[in-house]
N, C-alpha and C positions, 0 to 999 in steps of 0.2 A: 653747482647746485641749481636745479631747475626751479624757476619761480612758478607761482600759481598760474600766472598768465601763460607761461610756456607749457605747463601741464594741460591747461585747458585747450590750447591750440592743438597739441599732440592728440588729445582725446577726440577732438572734433575731426581731425584728419583721419584718424583711425576709423571713426564711424562712417565717414564718407567713402573711404576705401572699401570698407566692409559692405556698404550698401551697393557700391558699383560692382563689386565682385558677385554679390548675391543676384543683382539684376542680370549680369551676363550668364550666370549659372542657370537662371530661370528662363532666359530669352530663348525662343525657338527660331531656328533659321529655316526658311521656306524657299526652296528653289522653284522658280516659275520660268517657263519658256513659252514663247508664242508671239502673238501680234503686238507690234509696238504701239498701235493706236489705243487699244484698251488699256495698255500700261500708262500711256501719256494722259489719256482722258480720265481714267478712273482710279488707278492705283497710285501713281506717282504723287498726286496731290495729297493722298492720305498717308504717306510714309511717316510723317511725324506722329500721327495718331496711332499707327500700327506699331511704331517703335515704343511708344508709351504703353501700349498693350502687351509688350514683350515679344513682338514679332519682327525679326530681321528678314529682309527679302533679298535674294540673289536672283536677278532677272537676266534672261538671255533672249534678246529680241531676234528670234529666227523666223518669225512669221507664223501665221495660223496653222498651216499644214505641217511644218516641221515641229512646231510646239506640240500639236496634237499627236504627232508620230512619237515624239519623245515620251509623252504620257503613256501611249499604248505600249511602248517598249519598256515601260517601267523605270525610266531614267529620272523622272520627276513625278511629283504628286499633284501638280496643277498646271493647266495650260491656259493662256489668255487667247481668246479668239475673236475675230471680227466678222462672224457670220453665225448661222444657225448650227446646231449640233450636227445635223445630217451633212451639211455642206462643209463643215470643218473636218469631219471624218473623210469626206471625199477628197479634200485638199491633202489630208495625211496620206491617203492612198496614192495620190499623184506624187507626193514627196518620196514615198517608198518605191514607187515605180521608177523614179529617177535614179534610185540606188539599186535597181534591178532586183527587187525583192517584193514579196507580198506580205501582208500583215493579217493577223487575226484580231478583229476588233472585239473588245470585251462587251458583253451584253448589258453591263451595268454602268455605262458612262452616264454621268449626271451633268446637266447643263444649268448653270446659274447665270441669269441675265443680270448685268451690272450697269447697263446704260445703252446708249445709242450714239452713232457717229454719223454726221452728215458728210457725204462725199460731194465735193465740188468739182465742176468741170473747169479746167484751166488751159490757157493758151499763153503764148509769149506776149509780153506787155506791148510789143510793137504791133500786134495784130489788132485791127480795128473792129473785128467781130465782137458784138456785145451780147448776143443771145442765140441759143440753139435749141431746137425742139427735140423731142424724143426721137422722132423719125430721122432727123438730121444726125443725132448722136449715133443712132444705129447704123446709118449709111456711112458715116465717117469711120466708125469702129470696124465695120465689115469690109470697107474698101470700095463701097459703091460710089462714094464721093471721095475724090482723091486730091482736089485742089480747093484752096480756100475761096477762090473766086466764085465757086458754085453755091456758097452760102453768104455771099455779100462781102467777102474779104479780098485780099490782094491775089494776084496771079502767082500763087506760091504753093508748091506741093505740101500736102498734109503729112506729118510724121506722127503716127500713133505710138504713144508710149504707155506701156502697161506693166503691171507687176507679173512676175512669172506665175505659172499655174498653182504652185503650192501656197501662194499668198492670197489672202481673202479679197483685198480691194479690187483687183482686176477681174476676179471671178464674179464678184457681186455686181459690178457694173455690167458685165456681160450678161448676167442673169436678168437684171432688172431693166436695163436700157436697150439691150440688144436681143432680147427674147431668147437668150441662150445660143445665138449664132456665134460662129468662130470669128476671132479677130483677123483682120487683114493680114495676108502673108507679108512678112517683112516688118511687122510691128516690132518695136524695140521692147524686149523683155528685161526688166530690171529686178534687182534682188531685194528692194525695200520700197515702201511707200514714199519715203523721202526722196528716193532717187528719181521718181516720176517728176517731182518738182524741179530737181536739179537738171534733168534732161530738157524739160520744157523751157526752163530758164535760159538754156544755152542754144535752143533751137528755134529760130524765128517761125518755122512752120509747125512747131510742136503742138500736140494735143494729148490730154490725159485727164484722168480723174484722181483727185487727191483728197486725203483726209483734211477736213476743215482745221483740226487742231494743228497739223503740220504746216498748213498754209499760213495760219496766224503766227506761228513761231518763226518761220523762215521762208517767205514767199520768193525770195530772190528776184529774178526778172520775169516771173510768171504772174499772171493775174486771173481772177475768176471771171467767168461769163455767166449770164443768167441762163438757167436750165431747169428742167423738172427736179423737184426735191428728191434726193437719193439718201435715204436713211437706212443704215444697216445696224443690226444688233451687235452689242459688245457683250461678251460673256466669259465665264470661267468653265473649264471642263475638268472634272475629277472622275476617278474610278470609284464608284460608290459615292455616298454623301460626303461632303467636305468634313474633315476631322482635324483635330489639333489646331495647329497654326493656320491651316487652310480654312477651317471653320471660322476662325476669328476674322480672316480676310473677307470671306464670303459674307459673313454677318454684317461687317462694316460697310461693304460696298453695295449690297443688294438694295434695289430700289423698293422702298416700302410703299 
């Protein structure tokens, strides 16, 4: 025979199980693809609040271009990007070109700004160079300067490390610090912003631009040098205005 205490415990457990089941039934799952920096900077810190609001997120960190391409292809309903709408679409076109295809861009893409990211210039920790000007950054990026001795460093070849064209960080640095000029032939192209840090950490002559948030998390053997401020926008892209779970995310992240 059950005691009153046992009955009370059973009833409480039943209520908890019912509540959990109800929450899972009401929770919306939102699939997002795109840049890892806007994810790390803006969305990831808000995951507990989003979960409390009934939103579960599945994130695929494929970069701005591939994330925007997935949105245009109708595979997801929201992309995270580390650039303007125009340049994010440009990155998607480059990603599509790499797949030997062209895309038709919807005319109703909506960009929601959710923050900004500082890009920092990094070198190997053994490199004594402490400061670089915009002109020097451009000359290093384009290959006009190829040895660290030409900017006050050791007699050591410079190895430029950059994210591939479908990723926003390298393209934004190229646009703002190199006036749109092409990177030096032979620059190492990597598939994620974090890989820039990894490469520079392993390469005494390494040079690159990295997201401040990633440097703070895992600098490895790379360090920052003083350089002009490089701030890029972080945003969300949707086809039409954000709706459903996407609206909850946008409303929570948008800077008032």
